[in-house]
N, C-alpha and C positions, 0 to 999 in steps of 0.2 A: 581191599580196604583203602590203600592209600589215595587212589583215583577218587573214591567216593568221598572221602575226606577232604580233597582239593575241592572236588566240585560243590561241598557245602560251605566253602568260605564265602562270607559276604564281601563284595566289592568294597575297596577302601576308597573315600573321595580323596580329592587332591589336598595335598599339604598347602600351607599357607604360601610358602615360596613357590610352588608349582601354580597356585592361583594368581600369584602376583606375575610370573612370568606369562601366563595366558593374557594379562591385560596389557602387556607392553606393547605390542603391535597389533592395530586393529585391521586383522586380515580381510575379515568379510567386509568391512568398509571400503578397503582397497580394492578387492576384488570387484565388487559392485561397481565402482568409478573407474576401473580399469581401462575402458574404451574412451571416456572423456579426457582421462588424464594422459593417454596416448596420443591423442589428436593435440592436444595443447604442448606436448612434450615435441612432436615433430613439425609444429608449425611455428614454434618461437625462433626469435632471432636475437643475436646474431647468428646462433648455431642451435640446434636442438637443446631443449631443456624445459624443466617444469618447475615451478614452486608451488609447495603444497602448505597451506595454513592450517592451523587447528586439528591436524591429523591424529595426534597422539594425546594419550590422557595427560594432562597437565600434571598430575600429581605423580605420575611416572617420571616426567623430564625435571620436575624438582627433585627427585631422589637421584637422578644420575648427576645432576648439576651439583648436588650436595657430596657427591662422591670425588670432586676436584681436590686437589691437595691445598694446603695452606701456603703462606707467603713462601715458605722454604721448598725448592724444588727436591722432591724425593728421590732416592736410588730408582733407577729404571726410567726415568724422565729425562727428556732431553731440552736444554735451553739454547735456542738460537739467537744470536746477535752478530748479524752480518749486514754487508751493505744491501742485502735483498730482503731481508726479513728479521724481524723480532718477535719471538714468541716462545711457547715452550708447548712440549707434546708428550704424551706417554709414547713409550717405544712398544707399538702394538699394544698387547694387552698387559704388558709388563707394567706392574705398579697400579693397576686399574682396581679399584674396589670392586667386590663381589657383585653389586646391584648394577653398576654400569657396565662390567663385565657382561652379564647375562643380558642385558639389553643390547650391547653390540653384537653378539651373538643370534639373538632373535633377528636382527636385522639381515643376517648371513644365513638364515633357516631356507629350507627349500620352498616352504610356500611363498616367502617374499622374494626368493629368486625367481619363481616362477610368475610372480606379478612384475617383476623388473623386465624378465624376457617379453612378456607380452606389451608392455609399454614402449620398449625401446627397439623391438625386432631383432635384439641380439640373442639367438636361440641356445648358444653355447656358453651362456653366462654361468661362470662358478664364483664361488667364494673363495678367499685366501685364508687358510687355517692360520697363518702367522701374522695376519693383520698388518703386513708391511706398509708402513707410511699412514696407516689408520689410528683409530683410537680417541683419546681426547686431546683437543685443542684448545690453547688459551692465550689471549694477547692481552696487554695490560696498557694503560696510558702510554702513548708514544709508539705503541708499535705498529707494524706496519707488514705488508707481503706484497712484492713487486709483482706487477703483470707479467705472468711466465705460462709456458706450456709444460704440463706435467711429464715426468718420465714414464715409460711405458713398458719396459721390461722388468719382470721381477728379478730381484738379484739372486734368488736361491732355487725358485720353483720355475718348470717350464709354462709360464704364464705371461700374458699379453693384457695390460690394464685396458679397461674399456669403459669404466663409469666411476664417477664420484658422487657420493650421497653426503651431504652435510646437514646435520639436524642442530638448529640453534638452540641455546638454553638461557637467553638473556631476559630475564622478566624487566619490565619497565625501562627497556633500552630507548634512551633519546636518540633520534636518528641524527640530530645535530652533533652527537659525539663521533660520528663516522663508523668505520668498520664494515660499509657496505660492500658485499661482494660485487664486482664489476667483471661484466663478460664482454671482451673484445673480439673482434674480427682482425684478422691479420691485416696490417696496412691502414685500419681505421683511424680516423683522427679523435674519436671519443668512443667512449664504452657504449656498447649496443643495449646493454641490460644493466641494471644495478638492483641489487637484492639485499635490504636491510636485514642485518642478523637479529630479527625478532624472536621473541620466545615462541615456540613451538611453530617455528617455520622450517620447511626442509626445502632443499634445492637439490635436483639431480641433473647431472650434465655429463656429455662424454667426455673421454680422455683421448685427444689426437694431438698431433703438432700443430693444429689450428685453434684448438678451443683454449684461448688464451683467457686467464682470469687472475683475480688478486684482489687486494685492498691497499692501493699503494700509497694514501695519505696517513702519515701518523693519526693515531687516534686522538680524541680529546675528551675521552670519558674521563669521571673523578678518578683519584687515585686508588679508591677503594673498590673500583668496578673493574670487571674485566670482560672481554669477548669470548664466550665458550662456546664450544660446539663438539658434537659427536660426530666422527667421520668414518666413513667406509668405502672401501674401493672394491670394486669388482671386475672380474678377470675373465678371459678366455684361453683356452689351452693354446700353446705355441706350436703350430702345425710343423715346424721345422725341428723342434725339439722331439715332437712326438714320432717323426719319421727315423729321427737318430736313434731311438730307444729301441732296445732289443727284445722279442718277444719271449716267452717262456719257453725253455728247452729242457727236455726230459733225455736223460739217459735210457740206455735200453731197457734197463730193470732186472731183476734177477729171473732165473729162468722158471721158478714158480709163477710169477706174475705175468710172465709172457704167454705162458701155456694158457692161463686163466684168460688173459686177454683174448687169445686166439679164439677160446672155445666160446667166449661172449660175441665173438664176431659171427658165429655160426648161428646164434639164435635171433630170431625176429624181435624187434623191438617191442612189439605188442606183448610178448611173454612176460617181459619185465615191468610193463604197465599193470599187466594183471597181477602179478606177483605183489607188486607195490600196494595196488588197491586192497587186495587181501589182507595184506598185514596192517593196513591202516584200519579196515573194518574190524579185524579182531583187536586191535588196541582200544578202540572206541567201545568195545562191551563192557559193561560194568564187572567189577572183579567179583 
């Protein structure tokens, strides 16, 4: 009777939040364009990268931008003021409001990872559940980030950093204010590419010792404006750390389980398949 009652329940449609999550990343559009995007990524100079304009739903990005904190830096965020950078960032997802939090997780979902693997050719690409170094980034008037190559080793997990994705959230940004991301080749006299931080623009590029980038000139935006972005880093497993890991190790077990295991070893595997199939068929019958 219980089974019949469950079968009679009408399916429930998505809730408002589930529907909102479904529109955060246009997976079908990205998959349809993946070959063209991959070609652009691999042919770009001074190193592989791709700039994507207008990919996301503008209303989604407006809501993400609205989740940035006010003038006072909240707990969980980090304020940098050094010789190399002036900015503030979330510490991963700590202190990130729910909507922006969900958006960042969608950028780490398996469909999006599969898209990135095809575009970049990095077959073992994975997400970092800690979002180390990622999250929400913000720079104000006078802020800058010197040209640099990012760190690659995860501080807590056996992962090597492989890719950067930056999604810009700046409506009506005047390029005269500065803040353009510059991509440099080692030893170059000038930037090989410049990416203005315009609204609904995303840039994807690899993380190596030679993929230099930054926005080194202090910004000239009005005091009430900020350069905002959502940033995600993608990783590959560290082969050396995997080699050092130990496999699962079982103790001999109790006498009863050893006897059962020995008995099972004498039975052909097909016998267990037939048994499991019969049990499944019986469970599927109406009560």
